[in-house]
GUDOLO-957150 format. One line per field, with one value per residue (C-alpha): x, y, z. Coordinates in steps of 0.1 Angstrom, whole numbers, plus 5000, padded with zeros to 4 digits. Layout:
N
px	[X,...]
py	[Y,...]
pz	[Z,...]
***
This chain:
963
px	[8747,8761,8752,8738,8716,8702,8693,8676,8654,8645,8631,8612,8593,8624,8634,8617,8626,8664,8664,8640,8659,8686,8659,8641,8645,8663,8640,8648,8653,8681,8698,8696,8710,8739,8746,8747,8771,8794,8795,8802,8829,8847,8839,8827,8847,8880,8874,8867,8897,8920,8904,8927,8937,8926,8961,8965,8932,8944,8977,8958,8936,8967,8983,8951,8951,8988,8981,8951,8971,9000,8978,8963,8998,9007,8979,8994,9029,9017,8995,9005,9000,8965,8957,8932,8915,8926,8891,8871,8850,8830,8859,8858,8888,8898,8914,8882,8863,8835,8857,8888,8877,8864,8830,8816,8816,8841,8839,8870,8856,8875,8908,8936,8942,8972,8954,8985,8989,8987,8976,8940,8927,8897,8879,8855,8867,8843,8854,8836,8845,8881,8874,8873,8837,8839,8862,8844,8843,8843,8806,8778,8780,8756,8774,8770,8733,8733,8748,8734,8765,8790,8818,8824,8858,8862,8899,8897,8921,8947,8967,8957,8976,8975,8992,9029,9044,9079,9092,9123,9121,9135,9112,9094,9123,9150,9130,9136,9155,9181,9193,9212,9183,9158,9177,9168,9167,9199,9206,9244,9254,9279,9252,9232,9259,9251,9220,9189,9160,9141,9138,9108,9112,9077,9093,9114,9088,9076,9044,9053,9081,9082,9091,9057,9038,9067,9066,9028,9032,9052,9023,9038,9009,9023,9058,9076,9096,9126,9154,9188,9214,9241,9233,9232,9196,9183,9148,9112,9097,9062,9040,9025,9002,9017,8988,8991,8958,8969,8969,8987,8998,9020,8992,8970,8997,9000,8986,8970,8955,8921,8933,8940,8977,8980,8967,8990,9019,9054,9087,9123,9153,9186,9219,9249,9281,9300,9278,9278,9314,9325,9308,9318,9350,9339,9345,9316,9323,9322,9289,9275,9285,9269,9237,9237,9244,9214,9191,9204,9194,9161,9156,9165,9138,9114,9118,9112,9081,9068,9075,9057,9027,9023,9029,9004,8977,8983,8982,8949,8934,8944,8932,8961,8969,9004,9013,8998,9017,9050,9047,9052,9047,9055,9092,9096,9123,9113,9148,9143,9106,9110,9138,9115,9087,9111,9118,9080,9074,9055,9079,9089,9127,9140,9177,9201,9225,9245,9267,9263,9284,9260,9229,9243,9253,9218,9202,9224,9213,9177,9181,9199,9172,9141,9132,9120,9133,9109,9133,9169,9173,9197,9209,9231,9247,9216,9216,9247,9229,9192,9188,9204,9179,9150,9157,9167,9133,9096,9095,9122,9119,9149,9142,9169,9180,9177,9206,9227,9259,9297,9297,9312,9328,9297,9279,9306,9289,9258,9242,9216,9201,9197,9158,9155,9179,9162,9127,9138,9147,9114,9128,9103,9118,9108,9123,9126,9139,9160,9146,9169,9184,9174,9193,9172,9139,9110,9091,9108,9104,9086,9117,9135,9108,9109,9146,9143,9117,9142,9166,9141,9122,9087,9063,9039,9067,9082,9049,9044,9078,9065,9029,9018,9053,9062,9026,9028,9062,9049,9018,8995,8984,8948,8947,8972,8992,8961,8930,8904,8871,8877,8911,8920,8913,8949,8949,8971,8962,8992,8998,9014,9024,9037,9069,9077,9103,9090,9056,9039,9007,8977,8959,8968,8940,8949,8920,8898,8908,8925,8958,8966,8950,8937,8946,8982,8986,8974,8998,9027,9019,9017,9051,9049,9058,9033,9046,9042,9072,9054,9022,9040,9017,9045,9082,9109,9135,9172,9178,9215,9231,9240,9277,9280,9261,9282,9314,9305,9292,9321,9346,9332,9334,9370,9383,9361,9336,9301,9272,9247,9213,9180,9193,9161,9172,9204,9211,9246,9250,9275,9248,9221,9185,9172,9148,9125,9157,9175,9212,9238,9270,9299,9328,9360,9384,9369,9372,9345,9344,9310,9281,9255,9226,9229,9234,9263,9279,9275,9309,9326,9308,9327,9308,9320,9307,9285,9251,9234,9199,9190,9156,9150,9187,9196,9228,9239,9271,9290,9276,9297,9292,9309,9318,9344,9349,9386,9395,9375,9365,9347,9336,9337,9371,9396,9424,9407,9413,9432,9421,9404,9416,9425,9403,9432,9454,9453,9432,9446,9480,9478,9505,9480,9457,9452,9452,9431,9453,9479,9456,9432,9428,9411,9394,9367,9331,9320,9336,9315,9283,9294,9300,9266,9250,9267,9289,9321,9337,9337,9351,9369,9368,9393,9376,9371,9355,9321,9327,9359,9361,9387,9384,9411,9415,9395,9407,9388,9390,9377,9356,9362,9393,9412,9437,9459,9473,9502,9483,9450,9430,9431,9418,9422,9445,9432,9395,9384,9391,9364,9352,9322,9303,9277,9270,9284,9319,9314,9336,9367,9358,9339,9312,9296,9306,9342,9343,9328,9354,9382,9370,9370,9405,9418,9406,9417,9451,9461,9450,9479,9499,9513,9496,9464,9445,9458,9443,9410,9412,9419,9392,9416,9404,9367,9359,9332,9316,9291,9263,9228,9213,9197,9216,9250,9240,9233,9267,9283,9263,9278,9313,9307,9298,9329,9352,9338,9369,9363,9347,9323,9301,9275,9273,9245,9218,9190,9175,9183,9145,9140,9164,9157,9152,9186,9203,9189,9201,9236,9240,9259,9257,9243,9251,9221,9226,9190,9165,9142,9152,9143,9144,9167,9190,9185,9204,9177,9147,9134,9128,9101,9073,9091,9101,9084,9052,9027,9034,9048,9064,9098,9129,9141,9107,9108,9144,9134,9103,9125,9144,9173,9183,9184,9220,9229,9217,9234,9227,9251,9241,9273,9292,9297,9270,9285,9257,9269,9291,9266,9240,9262,9245,9212,9226,9206,9175,9178,9179,9148,9130,9139,9129,9094,9084,9102,9089,9124,9131,9151,9180,9179,9177,9207,9226,9220,9244,9268,9271,9262,9284,9313,9308,9307,9340,9357,9356,9339,9354,9374,9354,9360,9355,9374,9396,9365,9350,9373,9368,9330,9324,9303,9322,9317,9332,9368,9368,9331,9324,9295,9272,9249,9219,9190,9158,9156,9182,9159,9137,9140,9152,9177,9210,9244,9255,9287,9309,9332,9360,9359,9397,9407,9375,9378,9352,9361,9330,9309,9277,9290,9279,9271,9269]
py	[3576,3595,3631,3619,3594,3620,3642,3613,3606,3642,3643,3610,3625,3630,3594,3587,3621,3625,3657,3674,3664,3691,3718,3706,3732,3718,3718,3740,3712,3699,3732,3735,3701,3709,3741,3721,3696,3723,3742,3709,3700,3733,3752,3732,3700,3718,3740,3711,3692,3722,3745,3770,3760,3782,3795,3805,3824,3841,3851,3866,3885,3896,3910,3929,3943,3953,3970,3990,3999,4010,4031,4048,4055,4069,4094,4105,4106,4129,4151,4186,4202,4213,4249,4267,4300,4328,4344,4314,4329,4297,4275,4257,4253,4216,4218,4228,4203,4206,4196,4218,4242,4278,4276,4311,4337,4365,4401,4423,4459,4490,4473,4492,4464,4452,4427,4409,4434,4469,4489,4497,4515,4508,4476,4451,4415,4385,4349,4317,4280,4290,4310,4347,4355,4392,4422,4455,4491,4497,4497,4472,4446,4419,4391,4410,4405,4370,4353,4358,4340,4364,4377,4413,4428,4465,4471,4509,4512,4487,4471,4438,4416,4381,4355,4356,4329,4316,4296,4283,4267,4237,4236,4203,4185,4201,4208,4230,4225,4213,4179,4153,4129,4152,4172,4153,4178,4166,4131,4129,4093,4073,4049,4077,4102,4137,4126,4121,4133,4102,4114,4133,4157,4146,4114,4134,4159,4159,4177,4188,4212,4241,4264,4261,4282,4307,4310,4315,4342,4362,4361,4333,4311,4290,4276,4254,4229,4218,4193,4208,4220,4194,4174,4183,4170,4170,4156,4168,4196,4201,4231,4233,4255,4266,4254,4242,4228,4203,4170,4174,4148,4157,4149,4176,4202,4198,4228,4206,4183,4173,4173,4141,4133,4132,4167,4182,4206,4190,4207,4196,4210,4213,4229,4241,4258,4255,4232,4200,4206,4210,4179,4156,4171,4178,4209,4227,4209,4176,4185,4195,4162,4142,4162,4158,4121,4117,4136,4116,4084,4099,4110,4075,4060,4087,4079,4042,4051,4072,4044,4019,4041,4044,4007,3998,4021,4004,3969,3976,3988,3956,3933,3910,3889,3881,3918,3927,3899,3910,3945,3937,3964,4001,4007,4026,4030,4046,4061,4080,4089,4124,4132,4121,4142,4172,4166,4163,4197,4181,4193,4229,4231,4253,4257,4268,4289,4321,4332,4341,4312,4288,4305,4303,4266,4256,4276,4258,4224,4235,4241,4208,4187,4208,4214,4247,4265,4278,4298,4305,4305,4326,4340,4366,4378,4377,4415,4413,4394,4403,4402,4368,4355,4373,4358,4324,4309,4313,4341,4327,4340,4351,4340,4358,4374,4412,4414,4383,4380,4380,4348,4326,4333,4328,4352,4379,4400,4407,4440,4457,4473,4440,4439,4473,4464,4431,4446,4474,4447,4429,4399,4386,4390,4369,4371,4338,4327,4295,4288,4267,4287,4318,4340,4327,4323,4324,4343,4375,4370,4403,4421,4412,4427,4458,4460,4458,4486,4508,4502,4516,4486,4501,4493,4473,4451,4447,4433,4412,4397,4378,4372,4370,4366,4334,4322,4327,4311,4280,4280,4284,4320,4307,4300,4320,4352,4374,4386,4381,4363,4326,4325,4307,4329,4332,4368,4388,4419,4441,4465,4490,4494,4460,4474,4495,4484,4458,4454,4425,4405,4412,4382,4356,4336,4303,4288,4313,4301,4326,4313,4339,4343,4379,4377,4366,4393,4420,4409,4408,4444,4457,4473,4487,4523,4543,4575,4595,4576,4542,4556,4568,4561,4543,4537,4558,4546,4556,4586,4587,4616,4613,4608,4644,4658,4637,4649,4685,4683,4663,4686,4716,4698,4688,4720,4748,4757,4742,4751,4722,4731,4712,4690,4684,4657,4649,4617,4630,4632,4660,4683,4699,4687,4706,4734,4747,4757,4732,4725,4738,4720,4740,4722,4740,4721,4688,4695,4702,4739,4741,4720,4740,4764,4787,4817,4800,4790,4823,4835,4805,4810,4828,4848,4824,4793,4769,4759,4725,4722,4687,4671,4660,4657,4635,4633,4601,4588,4565,4530,4501,4465,4431,4412,4393,4425,4430,4393,4376,4390,4358,4338,4304,4311,4312,4323,4356,4366,4358,4321,4302,4297,4261,4242,4218,4241,4241,4271,4271,4283,4321,4318,4301,4332,4347,4384,4399,4430,4409,4397,4426,4440,4474,4470,4450,4449,4445,4479,4494,4482,4493,4529,4528,4518,4544,4518,4537,4511,4474,4449,4422,4389,4362,4338,4303,4271,4265,4248,4266,4274,4302,4327,4352,4389,4412,4445,4477,4489,4520,4513,4546,4533,4566,4553,4523,4498,4522,4555,4549,4524,4502,4525,4499,4470,4448,4452,4420,4383,4362,4327,4305,4284,4258,4228,4245,4240,4203,4192,4210,4204,4173,4188,4221,4215,4210,4244,4262,4246,4256,4292,4293,4278,4303,4332,4317,4305,4338,4362,4385,4373,4396,4380,4384,4361,4381,4412,4393,4384,4419,4435,4456,4439,4428,4391,4386,4352,4340,4319,4312,4287,4299,4275,4285,4322,4313,4297,4330,4349,4325,4332,4369,4365,4344,4367,4402,4419,4404,4427,4401,4409,4384,4380,4361,4357,4341,4326,4356,4365,4332,4343,4380,4384,4368,4388,4420,4413,4405,4438,4421,4439,4419,4423,4406,4389,4375,4403,4382,4347,4313,4279,4266,4248,4227,4254,4279,4257,4272,4305,4289,4307,4340,4349,4383,4398,4386,4354,4371,4402,4410,4397,4432,4442,4412,4421,4457,4447,4425,4456,4456,4491,4500,4511,4475,4463,4464,4448,4431,4410,4402,4376,4340,4335,4336,4360,4384,4408,4412,4426,4450,4479,4470,4478,4510,4493,4464,4489,4507,4473,4464,4498,4496,4466,4476,4512,4526,4562,4569,4579,4546,4527,4544,4538,4500,4501,4528,4543,4511,4487,4512,4515,4477,4473,4503,4522,4553,4585,4606,4635,4670,4690,4684,4710,4724,4751,4742,4776,4774,4737,4735,4706,4668,4648,4638,4605,4605,4597,4616,4604,4628,4612,4623,4610,4590,4562,4539,4533,4524,4550,4569,4576,4586,4620,4625,4606,4626,4609,4618,4618,4640,4659,4654,4642,4606,4597,4618,4604,4568,4544,4507,4483]
pz	[0883,0853,0846,0812,0829,0851,0822,0803,0833,0836,0800,0793,0763,0743,0742,0708,0693,0695,0675,0698,0729,0725,0725,0755,0786,0816,0846,0876,0899,0878,0877,0915,0919,0896,0916,0949,0934,0921,0954,0972,0948,0945,0977,1007,1002,0996,1025,1047,1034,1035,1062,1082,1117,1146,1152,1116,1119,1151,1134,1105,1130,1148,1116,1110,1145,1143,1110,1124,1155,1134,1112,1142,1154,1120,1124,1157,1142,1114,1135,1144,1178,1182,1172,1194,1187,1210,1210,1222,1249,1254,1264,1298,1321,1318,1353,1370,1392,1417,1447,1445,1417,1421,1438,1436,1409,1416,1404,1407,1405,1395,1387,1369,1344,1324,1302,1287,1260,1275,1305,1297,1328,1351,1344,1361,1358,1363,1365,1372,1372,1366,1335,1329,1319,1311,1312,1309,1318,1355,1361,1370,1342,1332,1351,1384,1383,1368,1399,1433,1449,1433,1455,1447,1455,1451,1443,1443,1414,1424,1396,1382,1358,1343,1364,1356,1334,1341,1311,1328,1363,1381,1411,1418,1403,1424,1456,1486,1508,1484,1493,1473,1477,1462,1436,1404,1377,1359,1348,1347,1344,1323,1311,1294,1286,1272,1252,1274,1252,1262,1298,1313,1341,1351,1364,1389,1400,1436,1444,1479,1470,1496,1467,1450,1475,1476,1438,1437,1464,1438,1413,1392,1384,1356,1351,1326,1346,1327,1332,1340,1315,1320,1289,1252,1251,1287,1283,1282,1303,1316,1322,1357,1377,1410,1432,1468,1481,1507,1489,1457,1432,1402,1377,1393,1390,1352,1334,1308,1333,1320,1284,1264,1265,1228,1226,1252,1244,1245,1253,1250,1269,1252,1262,1243,1252,1285,1306,1286,1274,1310,1322,1294,1282,1246,1225,1208,1176,1195,1211,1177,1162,1190,1185,1147,1150,1173,1149,1120,1137,1145,1109,1095,1118,1109,1072,1079,1098,1070,1045,1068,1071,1033,1028,1055,1040,1006,1021,1039,1007,0989,1016,1008,1038,1027,1022,1056,1073,1056,1069,1106,1132,1129,1135,1168,1194,1228,1230,1198,1201,1214,1189,1161,1175,1175,1138,1131,1148,1177,1205,1213,1216,1244,1243,1270,1249,1257,1228,1192,1179,1198,1184,1149,1153,1165,1137,1112,1127,1125,1087,1083,1100,1097,1133,1148,1178,1204,1225,1233,1271,1291,1258,1276,1243,1221,1221,1198,1170,1171,1133,1130,1157,1141,1107,1119,1128,1135,1160,1183,1218,1239,1275,1294,1327,1333,1358,1359,1340,1343,1363,1335,1302,1281,1304,1303,1275,1296,1288,1311,1280,1262,1265,1249,1221,1213,1214,1190,1165,1169,1189,1215,1250,1280,1314,1334,1367,1362,1397,1419,1447,1467,1442,1412,1431,1407,1433,1422,1385,1382,1395,1363,1341,1363,1359,1322,1322,1342,1313,1289,1278,1273,1302,1281,1267,1301,1314,1283,1290,1320,1308,1271,1255,1273,1269,1232,1229,1248,1225,1255,1247,1242,1280,1299,1297,1293,1312,1286,1284,1278,1295,1327,1357,1367,1380,1404,1424,1433,1461,1437,1401,1391,1377,1407,1432,1457,1440,1459,1454,1476,1461,1435,1418,1401,1381,1399,1434,1458,1471,1497,1532,1536,1573,1565,1538,1562,1589,1564,1554,1590,1589,1554,1548,1528,1512,1480,1466,1470,1453,1422,1391,1372,1375,1358,1333,1334,1311,1303,1285,1248,1242,1231,1260,1284,1269,1271,1307,1320,1303,1320,1354,1349,1334,1347,1373,1374,1397,1401,1414,1418,1446,1466,1490,1509,1529,1539,1576,1571,1557,1577,1571,1541,1546,1519,1500,1479,1480,1456,1446,1433,1415,1404,1381,1392,1429,1454,1463,1481,1491,1509,1503,1473,1497,1514,1481,1462,1472,1455,1422,1394,1368,1341,1359,1339,1355,1355,1370,1379,1379,1415,1425,1455,1475,1492,1508,1486,1490,1505,1498,1504,1473,1452,1433,1426,1432,1405,1372,1360,1390,1373,1357,1386,1362,1357,1393,1425,1425,1453,1489,1496,1521,1527,1548,1586,1597,1632,1619,1614,1588,1565,1565,1530,1526,1498,1496,1478,1450,1442,1408,1403,1370,1352,1342,1378,1386,1358,1373,1408,1396,1378,1411,1433,1450,1457,1480,1482,1508,1488,1506,1494,1471,1483,1473,1489,1522,1532,1569,1567,1540,1550,1555,1533,1518,1512,1476,1457,1426,1407,1389,1391,1416,1415,1440,1449,1452,1471,1452,1482,1509,1537,1534,1562,1570,1587,1592,1576,1586,1576,1601,1592,1571,1541,1555,1564,1536,1550,1586,1595,1617,1626,1662,1651,1633,1663,1685,1661,1660,1698,1699,1674,1696,1729,1718,1702,1728,1734,1705,1677,1647,1628,1652,1681,1666,1663,1700,1712,1689,1668,1636,1632,1631,1604,1606,1580,1595,1583,1607,1640,1661,1647,1653,1689,1691,1679,1705,1730,1717,1719,1756,1763,1744,1749,1735,1701,1676,1662,1632,1620,1582,1564,1591,1571,1602,1624,1627,1645,1672,1670,1708,1716,1689,1702,1737,1724,1707,1678,1645,1616,1579,1564,1530,1528,1532,1511,1523,1509,1525,1497,1521,1552,1572,1562,1561,1594,1576,1553,1571,1574,1539,1538,1523,1513,1534,1565,1578,1563,1582,1589,1603,1626,1637,1644,1664,1686,1697,1673,1664,1626,1633,1641,1607,1573,1539,1515,1486,1467,1487,1474,1448,1413,1403,1430,1412,1384,1408,1426,1409,1427,1461,1466,1452,1477,1505,1492,1489,1524,1537,1521,1542,1574,1577,1575,1565,1534,1556,1575,1542,1528,1561,1556,1527,1537,1572,1591,1573,1575,1613,1618,1599,1613,1580,1594,1581,1606,1620,1608,1576,1544,1527,1510,1532,1560,1575,1577,1579,1547,1532,1535,1564,1558,1538,1531,1494,1478,1451,1432,1416,1395,1412,1444,1444,1464,1434,1398,1373,1395,1377,1391,1379,1398,1422,1445,1463,1500,1506,1477,1472,1435,1410,1401,1381,1357,1344,1344,1317,1319,1290]
***
């Protein structure tokens, strides 16, 4: 039926009136019918005829979902790290849970508090559910009465600090004991090359590392675990809490456990300078290009991502399916993700760099690519360019060492005053461990801050360097680094001022949970010596003379007569014990004229003599140590010294023995540090690659630098013959048993012969054997029984406490190189439970309790480790630290690093008075060097005033300086 016909039927009255038909209204039913027809014709029928297939609809839906996911990812890409208020007192600890978290409220009463900023005196500290609730004046606070289950601990004024923060550690990735199978902190492989930013140290971490409990015992509650420094970009690091609760998984150790992953802090490890260049053969400019090329690739992808995000937002607004489909997915590459995050400011960059040219290069790259630098690590020479670092970025932290240096070229400009210099220029200074071996154990992180304080870094800044400064650098200063309401309850209670020598935790709280057993702590402190020295309110700093003062004083000493008074203490065996009267030292034209009471010395004093009155003067013998001093200036650069003994020669043949006397050099930066630390003599052992069985014959050298090779600089040409026994020489000799057999054969076959081994056999030259493992030590005791004529000296002795009874019965002397041992190797793993307070009694205390006489013990710290020479100035401090936890007297402590070691190696001075006061015996023993100090040398802040050579009686050192 036609449309016209329908209309005619709908209006029958208009048939006879055609003119009125056009004006007749169309009925609603007709209009509805017309609408239905139009919808059918133009909408429903076409849709039916041309409807989308199910797969096409699914594809359209997929494109929409990809778009939405990409846009969500765009939000993440363009988000900045979360900012948290540092004054949020209502914050909860995200790590807390009902099972392993803090159960009872704890109140520490009457604590002498360092709160992360300054020492603020007596305070009460309350924490609950892993969060500090209040810090108030030392009185009954509101939170004491609010909780009936509160544990109240009266500290009676003991020092309390925030948990220490170590911003450079490798534990958990490189675990103790160190074994190839479990050392996974460095990814060195041809398939990845020097660029591995895509790696995560998280994927190498093992929660059962023996080191974690050791580190926590040192008060270090939080650590940044980083990949190693072999690659230009090494990968991402992760912050952990050093908790050990029995059933750990890596996820539970993460500091930001309980926080959404997208909101967690991220850290990137990078290295410049020698390490990647040495591994891959590139120059610095080659490394720079490789790094820049990586960032250029990342920047190109970043730009594509930004373009996609803008296009995707526009497409979503338009609703155009074709545009949405054409976009595809957000361009991403997993390999470049972390590099792009670095450019977006989402990752904190922590760079292993030593020298000014490296700092400058990285700063140049940061300007080119727009990334920021969180910290320069190691940064040994940062003190040379503090203003460049200060102006180069957003509050760049220098995370450095206090003592280590000199061990490679880029560490050769180490300066013990570096912390003070950087702080004076406003550069944030943090001290870190670089934890990997015993020498770099994070457990003793605080010792670095204390050392910096002794070199005049203000006490508050020294404490900040291991608490709030690293926390701020890591952007975690809203949670850790302070003891304030709203902060994690990571708190350490110390036995003494935290910056005093040997300060040791009595309790360490992590997330409010105590980590130390009170019974264990009490037992570990059972041999501690308590004296007025140990209770000093705060440590001293060195106070060197100004250049003008030094010049005037030393000129008087060299060219006139000087009377030095104020000497309150003498450790010299050639002087009588002091009565109420102090000692007087008279020098005439640089030579010792008298050392006695003022009454005995009056006859030697001219009316024109100048007078110097010391503050708390101390006399000690010159200290003796064992080191590579004189044979290696830069340990990792063999060309700077004598070189390394080959492990390929036959050790049985005595003609292959190397003599140090032919290779020693009597100058260098190590000598400067030795003089600063009162070390007047050093036993130079021939350098060797690790694993060499035969080291050679050592030589005794003087450190003062006033005498050469031909006129007394080498005071004893042949001191001892040195061997190493244990797994460390398995490369040169296949088994430990083979090396023991070879040593026995050397002694037996050369008995009665006129060669160096024959002298070993008849005892005319000491045989010094380095051994760490208890079973190897027992083998040496067996050798001493079978060859009683041999003058055998044990060296090393990490596991000696485990065989202390047998060692005591043998009567063998021990030069201990591990007074604070660590189970860092399999040979020393047995010592894991005997590493000293607060976990156990100290090794020396255990040895003494087994019946070993103090006279049979000596200490040496500067043998094979590359850091050795750089710590030679700490020789007296190490003796003081050992004495504290073994109840040794000061005289016994000094003997550990002087008289005892001299006796073991037949270096003891000949009896009888020197030329000075020969007629009345008031001089020092012939050959006995004398060191005059201000303050007690067994604690921080003592400075050497004079060094007097025992053979000549002349002053050979006057207020020595150290860079």
